[in-house]
VOPASE-131611 format. One record per atom (N, C-alpha, C): residue number from 0; atom name; x, y, z; residue in one letter. Coordinates in nm, 2 decimals. Example, Ala and Ser with C-alpha at 12.3 -4.5 7.8 and 13.67 -1.06 7.14 Angstrom:
PT num atomo     xx     yy     zz residuo
PT   0     N   1.32  -0.57   0.78       A
PT   0    CA   1.23  -0.45   0.78       A
PT   0     C   1.32  -0.33   0.78       A
PT   1     N   1.28  -0.22   0.71       S
PT   1    CA   1.37  -0.11   0.71       S
PT   1     C   1.29   0.00   0.79       S
***
This chain:
PT num atomo     xx     yy     zz residuo
PT   0     N   8.00   9.11  -0.76       X
PT   0    CA   7.97   9.24  -0.68       X
PT   0     C   7.83   9.28  -0.69       X
PT   1     N   7.76   9.31  -0.59       X
PT   1    CA   7.63   9.35  -0.58       X
PT   1     C   7.62   9.51  -0.60       X
PT   2     N   7.55   9.56  -0.69       X
PT   2    CA   7.54   9.70  -0.70       X
PT   2     C   7.40   9.74  -0.68       X
PT   3     N   7.31   9.65  -0.63       X
PT   3    CA   7.17   9.68  -0.60       X
PT   3     C   7.08   9.69  -0.73       X
PT   4     N   6.94   9.71  -0.71       X
PT   4    CA   6.85   9.72  -0.81       X
PT   4     C   6.86   9.60  -0.92       X
PT   5     N   6.90   9.48  -0.88       X
PT   5    CA   6.91   9.38  -0.98       X
PT   5     C   7.02   9.38  -1.07       X
PT   6     N   7.11   9.48  -1.06       X
PT   6    CA   7.23   9.49  -1.14       X
PT   6     C   7.35   9.42  -1.08       X
PT   7     N   7.45   9.38  -1.15       X
PT   7    CA   7.57   9.32  -1.10       X
PT   7     C   7.69   9.33  -1.20       X
PT   8     N   7.80   9.31  -1.14       X
PT   8    CA   7.92   9.32  -1.21       X
PT   8     C   7.99   9.18  -1.23       X
PT   9     N   8.06   9.18  -1.34       X
PT   9    CA   8.14   9.05  -1.36       X
PT   9     C   8.28   9.10  -1.39       X
PT  10     N   8.38   9.01  -1.37       X
PT  10    CA   8.52   9.03  -1.41       X
PT  10     C   8.55   9.00  -1.55       X
PT  11     N   8.60   9.09  -1.63       X
PT  11    CA   8.65   9.07  -1.77       X
PT  11     C   8.79   9.06  -1.77       X
PT  12     N   8.85   8.99  -1.85       X
PT  12    CA   9.00   8.98  -1.89       X
PT  12     C   9.01   9.03  -2.03       X
PT  13     N   9.07   9.14  -2.05       X
PT  13    CA   9.08   9.19  -2.19       X
PT  13     C   9.23   9.16  -2.24       X
PT  14     N   9.24   9.12  -2.36       X
PT  14    CA   9.37   9.08  -2.42       X
PT  14     C   9.41   9.20  -2.51       X
PT  15     N   9.54   9.24  -2.51       X
PT  15    CA   9.57   9.35  -2.61       X
PT  15     C   9.58   9.31  -2.75       X
PT  16     N   9.61   9.40  -2.82       X
PT  16    CA   9.62   9.38  -2.97       X
PT  16     C   9.72   9.27  -3.01       X
PT  17     N   9.83   9.27  -2.95       X
PT  17    CA   9.95   9.17  -2.97       X
PT  17     C   9.94   9.05  -2.89       X
PT  18     N   9.85   9.05  -2.79       X
PT  18    CA   9.84   8.93  -2.70       X
PT  18     C   9.95   8.94  -2.59       X
PT  19     N  10.02   9.05  -2.58       X
PT  19    CA  10.12   9.06  -2.48       X
PT  19     C  10.08   9.14  -2.36       X
PT  20     N   9.98   9.21  -2.37       X
PT  20    CA   9.92   9.30  -2.25       X
PT  20     C   9.78   9.25  -2.22       X
PT  21     N   9.76   9.25  -2.09       X
PT  21    CA   9.63   9.21  -2.04       X
PT  21     C   9.57   9.31  -1.95       X
PT  22     N   9.44   9.32  -1.93       X
PT  22    CA   9.38   9.40  -1.83       X
PT  22     C   9.26   9.33  -1.77       X
PT  23     N   9.26   9.32  -1.64       X
PT  23    CA   9.16   9.28  -1.56       X
PT  23     C   9.07   9.38  -1.51       X
PT  24     N   8.94   9.38  -1.53       X
PT  24    CA   8.85   9.48  -1.50       X
PT  24     C   8.71   9.43  -1.46       X
PT  25     N   8.64   9.50  -1.38       X
PT  25    CA   8.50   9.48  -1.35       X
PT  25     C   8.41   9.55  -1.45       X
PT  26     N   8.31   9.48  -1.49       X
PT  26    CA   8.21   9.55  -1.59       X
PT  26     C   8.07   9.53  -1.54       X
PT  27     N   7.98   9.63  -1.55       X
PT  27    CA   7.84   9.62  -1.52       X
PT  27     C   7.78   9.54  -1.63       X
PT  28     N   7.70   9.45  -1.60       X
PT  28    CA   7.62   9.36  -1.70       X
PT  28     C   7.51   9.46  -1.74       X
PT  29     N   7.49   9.48  -1.87       X
PT  29    CA   7.39   9.57  -1.92       X
PT  29     C   7.33   9.50  -2.05       X
PT  30     N   7.22   9.43  -2.03       X
PT  30    CA   7.16   9.37  -2.14       X
PT  30     C   7.08   9.47  -2.22       X
PT  31     N   7.07   9.60  -2.19       X
PT  31    CA   7.00   9.69  -2.27       X
PT  31     C   7.10   9.75  -2.37       X
PT  32     N   7.23   9.73  -2.35       X
PT  32    CA   7.34   9.77  -2.44       X
PT  32     C   7.36   9.68  -2.54       X
PT  33     N   7.37   9.72  -2.67       X
PT  33    CA   7.39   9.63  -2.79       X
PT  33     C   7.54   9.57  -2.78       X
PT  34     N   7.63   9.65  -2.74       X
PT  34    CA   7.77   9.61  -2.74       X
PT  34     C   7.84   9.64  -2.59       X
PT  35     N   7.96   9.57  -2.58       X
PT  35    CA   8.03   9.60  -2.46       X
PT  35     C   8.10   9.73  -2.47       X
PT  36     N   8.11   9.81  -2.37       X
PT  36    CA   8.16   9.93  -2.36       X
PT  36     C   8.29   9.94  -2.29       X
PT  37     N   8.40   9.97  -2.34       X
PT  37    CA   8.52   9.98  -2.27       X
PT  37     C   8.58  10.12  -2.28       X
PT  38     N   8.62  10.18  -2.17       X
PT  38    CA   8.68  10.31  -2.19       X
PT  38     C   8.80  10.32  -2.28       X
PT  39     N   8.80  10.42  -2.37       X
PT  39    CA   8.91  10.44  -2.47       X
PT  39     C   9.05  10.42  -2.41       X
PT  40     N   9.07  10.49  -2.29       X
PT  40    CA   9.20  10.50  -2.24       X
PT  40     C   9.25  10.34  -2.20       X
PT  41     N   9.16  10.26  -2.17       X
PT  41    CA   9.20  10.12  -2.14       X
PT  41     C   9.24  10.05  -2.27       X
PT  42     N   9.16  10.07  -2.37       X
PT  42    CA   9.19  10.01  -2.49       X
PT  42     C   9.32  10.05  -2.56       X
PT  43     N   9.34  10.18  -2.55       X
PT  43    CA   9.47  10.24  -2.60       X
PT  43     C   9.59  10.19  -2.51       X
PT  44     N   9.57  10.16  -2.39       X
PT  44    CA   9.68  10.11  -2.31       X
PT  44     C   9.71   9.96  -2.35       X
PT  45     N   9.61   9.89  -2.40       X
PT  45    CA   9.64   9.76  -2.45       X
PT  45     C   9.67   9.75  -2.60       X
PT  46     N   9.70   9.87  -2.67       X
PT  46    CA   9.73   9.88  -2.80       X
PT  46     C   9.62   9.84  -2.90       X
PT  47     N   9.51   9.85  -2.86       X
PT  47    CA   9.38   9.83  -2.94       X
PT  47     C   9.36   9.95  -3.02       X
PT  48     N   9.34   9.93  -3.15       X
PT  48    CA   9.30  10.05  -3.24       X
PT  48     C   9.16  10.02  -3.30       X
PT  49     N   9.07  10.12  -3.30       X
PT  49    CA   8.93  10.11  -3.37       X
PT  49     C   8.94  10.06  -3.50       X
PT  50     N   8.84   9.98  -3.54       X
PT  50    CA   8.82   9.94  -3.70       X
PT  50     C   8.74  10.04  -3.77       X
PT  51     N   8.64  10.09  -3.71       X
PT  51    CA   8.54  10.17  -3.77       X
PT  51     C   8.47  10.25  -3.67       X
PT  52     N   8.38  10.34  -3.72       X
PT  52    CA   8.29  10.40  -3.63       X
PT  52     C   8.15  10.37  -3.67       X
PT  53     N   8.06  10.36  -3.56       X
PT  53    CA   7.91  10.34  -3.58       X
PT  53     C   7.83  10.45  -3.50       X
PT  54     N   7.71  10.46  -3.55       X
PT  54    CA   7.62  10.54  -3.47       X
PT  54     C   7.55  10.47  -3.36       X
PT  55     N   7.54  10.52  -3.24       X
PT  55    CA   7.47  10.46  -3.13       X
PT  55     C   7.36  10.57  -3.08       X
PT  56     N   7.25  10.51  -3.03       X
PT  56    CA   7.16  10.59  -2.96       X
PT  56     C   7.18  10.58  -2.81       X
PT  57     N   7.20  10.68  -2.75       X
PT  57    CA   7.23  10.69  -2.61       X
PT  57     C   7.11  10.70  -2.52       X
PT  58     N   7.11  10.70  -2.40       X
PT  58    CA   7.00  10.70  -2.30       X
PT  58     C   6.91  10.81  -2.32       X
PT  59     N   6.96  10.94  -2.35       X
PT  59    CA   6.88  11.05  -2.37       X
PT  59     C   6.82  11.07  -2.50       X
PT  60     N   6.85  10.97  -2.59       X
PT  60    CA   6.78  10.97  -2.73       X
PT  60     C   6.87  11.02  -2.84       X
PT  61     N   6.98  11.08  -2.80       X
PT  61    CA   7.08  11.13  -2.90       X
PT  61     C   7.15  11.02  -2.98       X
PT  62     N   7.18  11.06  -3.10       X
PT  62    CA   7.26  10.97  -3.19       X
PT  62     C   7.40  11.02  -3.17       X
PT  63     N   7.49  10.94  -3.14       X
PT  63    CA   7.64  10.96  -3.11       X
PT  63     C   7.72  10.87  -3.19       X
PT  64     N   7.83  10.91  -3.26       X
PT  64    CA   7.92  10.82  -3.32       X
PT  64     C   8.04  10.78  -3.23       X
PT  65     N   8.07  10.64  -3.22       X
PT  65    CA   8.17  10.61  -3.15       X
PT  65     C   8.25  10.50  -3.22       X
PT  66     N   8.39  10.49  -3.20       X
PT  66    CA   8.46  10.39  -3.27       X
PT  66     C   8.43  10.26  -3.20       X
PT  67     N   8.46  10.15  -3.28       X
PT  67    CA   8.45  10.02  -3.23       X
PT  67     C   8.57   9.94  -3.27       X
PT  68     N   8.59   9.84  -3.20       X
PT  68    CA   8.71   9.74  -3.23       X
PT  68     C   8.69   9.60  -3.18       X
PT  69     N   8.75   9.51  -3.25       X
PT  69    CA   8.75   9.36  -3.20       X
PT  69     C   8.86   9.36  -3.09       X
PT  70     N   8.81   9.29  -2.98       X
PT  70    CA   8.91   9.26  -2.86       X
PT  70     C   8.87   9.12  -2.82       X
PT  71     N   8.99   9.05  -2.77       X
PT  71    CA   8.96   8.93  -2.72       X
PT  71     C   8.93   8.94  -2.56       X
PT  72     N   8.82   8.88  -2.53       X
PT  72    CA   8.78   8.88  -2.39       X
PT  72     C   8.77   8.74  -2.32       X
PT  73     N   8.81   8.75  -2.21       X
PT  73    CA   8.80   8.61  -2.13       X
PT  73     C   8.69   8.63  -2.01       X
PT  74     N   8.59   8.54  -2.01       X
PT  74    CA   8.49   8.54  -1.92       X
PT  74     C   8.50   8.40  -1.85       X
PT  75     N   8.53   8.39  -1.73       X
PT  75    CA   8.55   8.26  -1.67       X
PT  75     C   8.67   8.20  -1.74       X
PT  76     N   8.65   8.08  -1.79       X
PT  76    CA   8.76   8.01  -1.85       X
PT  76     C   8.76   8.01  -2.01       X
PT  77     N   8.67   8.09  -2.06       X
PT  77    CA   8.66   8.09  -2.22       X
PT  77     C   8.71   8.23  -2.27       X
PT  78     N   8.78   8.23  -2.38       X
PT  78    CA   8.83   8.35  -2.44       X
PT  78     C   8.79   8.35  -2.58       X
PT  79     N   8.74   8.46  -2.62       X
PT  79    CA   8.70   8.47  -2.77       X
PT  79     C   8.69   8.63  -2.81       X
PT  80     N   8.69   8.65  -2.94       X
PT  80    CA   8.68   8.79  -2.97       X
PT  80     C   8.55   8.85  -2.97       X
PT  81     N   8.53   8.97  -2.94       X
PT  81    CA   8.40   9.04  -2.95       X
PT  81     C   8.42   9.18  -2.98       X
PT  82     N   8.31   9.24  -3.04       X
PT  82    CA   8.31   9.38  -3.06       X
PT  82     C   8.28   9.46  -2.94       X
PT  83     N   8.37   9.57  -2.92       X
PT  83    CA   8.35   9.66  -2.82       X
PT  83     C   8.34   9.81  -2.87       X
PT  84     N   8.27   9.89  -2.80       X
PT  84    CA   8.26  10.03  -2.82       X
PT  84     C   8.38  10.09  -2.74       X
PT  85     N   8.46  10.18  -2.82       X
PT  85    CA   8.57  10.25  -2.75       X
PT  85     C   8.50  10.37  -2.68       X
PT  86     N   8.47  10.35  -2.56       X
PT  86    CA   8.39  10.45  -2.48       X
PT  86     C   8.47  10.57  -2.43       X
PT  87     N   8.41  10.66  -2.38       X
PT  87    CA   8.48  10.78  -2.31       X
PT  87     C   8.56  10.74  -2.20       X
PT  88     N   8.68  10.80  -2.20       X
PT  88    CA   8.78  10.77  -2.11       X
PT  88     C   8.73  10.79  -1.97       X
PT  89     N   8.75  10.71  -1.86       X
PT  89    CA   8.71  10.73  -1.73       X
PT  89     C   8.57  10.68  -1.69       X
PT  90     N   8.49  10.63  -1.80       X
PT  90    CA   8.36  10.58  -1.77       X
PT  90     C   8.36  10.43  -1.73       X
PT  91     N   8.25  10.39  -1.68       X
PT  91    CA   8.24  10.25  -1.63       X
PT  91     C   8.23  10.15  -1.75       X
PT  92     N   8.30  10.05  -1.74       X
PT  92    CA   8.28   9.94  -1.85       X
PT  92     C   8.15   9.87  -1.83       X
PT  93     N   8.09   9.83  -1.94       X
PT  93    CA   7.96   9.76  -1.95       X
PT  93     C   7.98   9.64  -2.03       X
PT  94     N   7.93   9.52  -1.99       X
PT  94    CA   7.91   9.40  -2.07       X
PT  94     C   7.78   9.40  -2.13       X
PT  95     N   7.77   9.41  -2.27       X
PT  95    CA   7.66   9.42  -2.35       X
PT  95     C   7.62   9.29  -2.41       X
PT  96     N   7.50   9.30  -2.48       X
PT  96    CA   7.43   9.18  -2.54       X
PT  96     C   7.52   9.10  -2.64       X
PT  97     N   7.58   9.17  -2.73       X
PT  97    CA   7.65   9.10  -2.84       X
PT  97     C   7.76   9.00  -2.77       X
PT  98     N   7.83   9.06  -2.67       X
PT  98    CA   7.92   8.97  -2.61       X
PT  98     C   7.85   8.86  -2.54       X
PT  99     N   7.76   8.88  -2.47       X
PT  99    CA   7.68   8.77  -2.39       X
PT  99     C   7.64   8.68  -2.48       X
PT 100     N   7.58   8.71  -2.59       X
PT 100    CA   7.53   8.61  -2.70       X
PT 100     C   7.64   8.53  -2.75       X
PT 101     N   7.74   8.60  -2.78       X
PT 101    CA   7.87   8.53  -2.84       X
PT 101     C   7.92   8.42  -2.74       X
PT 102     N   7.90   8.45  -2.62       X
PT 102    CA   7.95   8.34  -2.53       X
PT 102     C   7.85   8.24  -2.48       X
PT 103     N   7.72   8.26  -2.54       X
PT 103    CA   7.61   8.18  -2.50       X
PT 103     C   7.57   8.19  -2.36       X
PT 104     N   7.58   8.32  -2.31       X
PT 104    CA   7.54   8.35  -2.17       X
PT 104     C   7.41   8.43  -2.16       X
PT 105     N   7.33   8.41  -2.06       X
PT 105    CA   7.22   8.49  -2.03       X
PT 105     C   7.23   8.55  -1.89       X
PT 106     N   7.13   8.62  -1.84       X
PT 106    CA   7.14   8.68  -1.71       X
PT 106     C   7.04   8.63  -1.62       X
PT 107     N   7.08   8.58  -1.50       X
PT 107    CA   7.00   8.54  -1.39       X
PT 107     C   6.98   8.66  -1.29       X
PT 108     N   6.88   8.75  -1.31       X
PT 108    CA   6.87   8.87  -1.24       X
PT 108     C   6.85   8.85  -1.08       X
PT 109     N   6.77   8.74  -1.06       X
PT 109    CA   6.75   8.72  -0.93       X
PT 109     C   6.87   8.69  -0.84       X
PT 110     N   6.96   8.59  -0.88       X
PT 110    CA   7.08   8.55  -0.83       X
PT 110     C   7.20   8.64  -0.87       X
PT 111     N   7.18   8.73  -0.96       X
PT 111    CA   7.28   8.83  -1.00       X
PT 111     C   7.41   8.76  -1.05       X
PT 112     N   7.39   8.67  -1.16       X
PT 112    CA   7.50   8.60  -1.22       X
PT 112     C   7.46   8.57  -1.37       X
PT 113     N   7.57   8.54  -1.44       X
PT 113    CA   7.56   8.50  -1.58       X
PT 113     C   7.53   8.34  -1.58       X
PT 114     N   7.44   8.29  -1.67       X
PT 114    CA   7.41   8.15  -1.69       X
PT 114     C   7.42   8.11  -1.83       X
PT 115     N   7.46   7.98  -1.85       X
PT 115    CA   7.47   7.94  -1.99       X
PT 115     C   7.33   7.93  -2.05       X
PT 116     N   7.30   7.96  -2.18       X
PT 116    CA   7.18   7.96  -2.24       X
PT 116     C   7.19   7.89  -2.38       X
PT 117     N   7.11   7.81  -2.43       X
PT 117    CA   7.13   7.77  -2.56       X
PT 117     C   7.10   7.87  -2.67       X
PT 118     N   7.16   7.85  -2.79       X
PT 118    CA   7.13   7.94  -2.90       X
PT 118     C   7.00   7.90  -2.95       X
PT 119     N   6.94   8.00  -3.03       X
PT 119    CA   6.81   7.97  -3.10       X
PT 119     C   6.83   7.96  -3.25       X
PT 120     N   6.77   7.85  -3.31       X
PT 120    CA   6.75   7.85  -3.45       X
PT 120     C   6.60   7.82  -3.47       X
PT 121     N   6.54   7.89  -3.57       X
PT 121    CA   6.40   7.89  -3.59       X
PT 121     C   6.38   7.79  -3.70       X
PT 122     N   6.29   7.69  -3.69       X
PT 122    CA   6.26   7.59  -3.78       X
PT 122     C   6.12   7.57  -3.77       X
PT 123     N   6.06   7.51  -3.89       X
PT 123    CA   5.92   7.47  -3.90       X
PT 123     C   5.92   7.33  -3.83       X
PT 124     N   5.81   7.31  -3.76       X
PT 124    CA   5.81   7.17  -3.69       X
PT 124     C   5.84   7.06  -3.79       X
PT 125     N   5.94   6.99  -3.77       X
PT 125    CA   5.98   6.86  -3.85       X
PT 125     C   6.03   6.90  -3.98       X
PT 126     N   6.05   7.04  -4.01       X
PT 126    CA   6.11   7.07  -4.14       X
PT 126     C   6.24   7.13  -4.13       X
PT 127     N   6.30   7.19  -4.24       X
PT 127    CA   6.42   7.24  -4.25       X
PT 127     C   6.41   7.39  -4.18       X
PT 128     N   6.54   7.43  -4.16       X
PT 128    CA   6.55   7.58  -4.12       X
PT 128     C   6.48   7.67  -4.23       X
PT 129     N   6.41   7.77  -4.19       X
PT 129    CA   6.34   7.85  -4.28       X
PT 129     C   6.41   8.00  -4.27       X
PT 130     N   6.45   8.04  -4.39       X
PT 130    CA   6.50   8.16  -4.40       X
PT 130     C   6.40   8.27  -4.39       X
PT 131     N   6.43   8.40  -4.37       X
PT 131    CA   6.34   8.50  -4.35       X
PT 131     C   6.26   8.52  -4.49       X
PT 132     N   6.32   8.50  -4.61       X
PT 132    CA   6.26   8.51  -4.74       X
PT 132     C   6.15   8.40  -4.76       X
PT 133     N   6.18   8.28  -4.71       X
PT 133    CA   6.08   8.17  -4.72       X
PT 133     C   5.98   8.19  -4.63       X
PT 134     N   6.00   8.25  -4.51       X
PT 134    CA   5.89   8.27  -4.40       X
PT 134     C   5.79   8.36  -4.45       X
PT 135     N   5.82   8.47  -4.52       X
PT 135    CA   5.72   8.56  -4.57       X
PT 135     C   5.62   8.49  -4.66       X
PT 136     N   5.65   8.38  -4.73       X
PT 136    CA   5.55   8.31  -4.80       X
PT 136     C   5.47   8.20  -4.74       X
PT 137     N   5.52   8.17  -4.61       X
PT 137    CA   5.44   8.07  -4.54       X
PT 137     C   5.33   8.13  -4.45       X
PT 138     N   5.32   8.26  -4.44       X
PT 138    CA   5.22   8.32  -4.35       X
PT 138     C   5.12   8.40  -4.43       X
***
C-alpha cells in the first residue's frame, strides 16, 4: 500500500503466545524506529505478555517506558521471533529496524518495498574478524 512521501506498508502475520491464535495486519515500515510497535490490545488478544520494560525516546524527545515482548512474526514466507514494543492501544503498527535486520531485509524507498540485504561482518583485509577491543589498538 502506498501512503505517500516514500513510506509504505507491509503485511505482518503475528503468532500468539501458544501458536493457536494469529493476527494479520498492515504495518508502516519505519527504519527510524528501533523496534516493531504493535498495539497492546492486539498483543493481549493473542495472549502475548510483556517480558520487561525499556525506556524509549519518542519523536518529541521525551523518554517513555514501554513493555516489550518476543513475538513470532511472518513476513512473506519466513517466520521468526522478534522483539516488539507493546504500544498504545489503537495506534498504528510499525515495522522497525530490529525486525528488518533480523529478517535480513532492507528498504527500497523508490519502489516502496522490502529487499533482501546481506549481513555485515567487519574484518581486516585478509585477516580474522576484529573485536571492538582489538580494533582500539589497531588505530
